N, C-alpha and C positions, 0 to 999 in steps of 0.2 A: 504494500500500500504506500502510495506517495504521500509524504507529509505536507500538510497545509497549515497556513497561519491561522490559529484558532481565534484570533482577534478580528479576522475579516470574513465576509461572506464566502462560502465555499465555491459557489458556481462561477464567479468571475475568475477566481484563481485557477480552477480546472479548465475553463475555456481558454485562458491565456496559455496554460501549459500545453494543451492539445494544439492550439494554434501554432505555437512555437515548434512543436514536433512536426506538424504538417508543413510548415514553411521550410523547415530544415530537410524534409523528406526522410525522416527517420524510418527505420524498418517498421512496416505495418501502417505507415502513414503516408504512403506514396499515392499518387493519383490512381483512383479506382479501388483502393483498399476500403474494405468495409469496417466501420466503427460501430459497435453496438452499445446500446444502453447498459446491458448487464456488464459488459467489459469495463465501461467507465465507472459504473457503480461499485464494482468489486475493487478496482485499482485505487479509487479515491475515497471509498467508504461513503458513498452518496445514497440518498433516497432516490426513488424513481422520479419524483417531481423535481428534485434538484438537478438530476441529469438531464431532464427535459429542458431546463433553462439553459444548460450548457449547449445542447444541440440547437436550440433557438438562436443562441449567439453565434455559433459556428455557421449556421445557415445565413444569418444576417450578414456575416463577413464573407459569404460565398466560399467558405473553406470546405464545406460539405454540401451535398445535395441529398435529400431524402426522397426515396421512391416508395410510394405507397405499397405496402405488402412485401417490400424487398429489404429495406434498411437504409442506412446512411452511408454514403460513399465520399471519399476524399475527392475533391475536384482538381482539375488540372488548371494551368495558367490561363488557358483560353476561356474556361468557364468563369474564372474569377474576374475577367475583364480588365 
């Protein structure tokens, strides 16, 4: 589990960490890679509602796209604009 600052809200910290991983192209965070809610919840110790906020932020930043019934996938540079 990744450590978070307990004095700050969790979801922005997790969103920033995942955004950094995506932007660096870390293993598992390359374009087309699937990121799941349970994966994020387990790694960061988040509730389902909190992980939903993380995905909302990542979508807002165009770092992931969510396909109904399929999951969330890391976008490539073209999709990010």
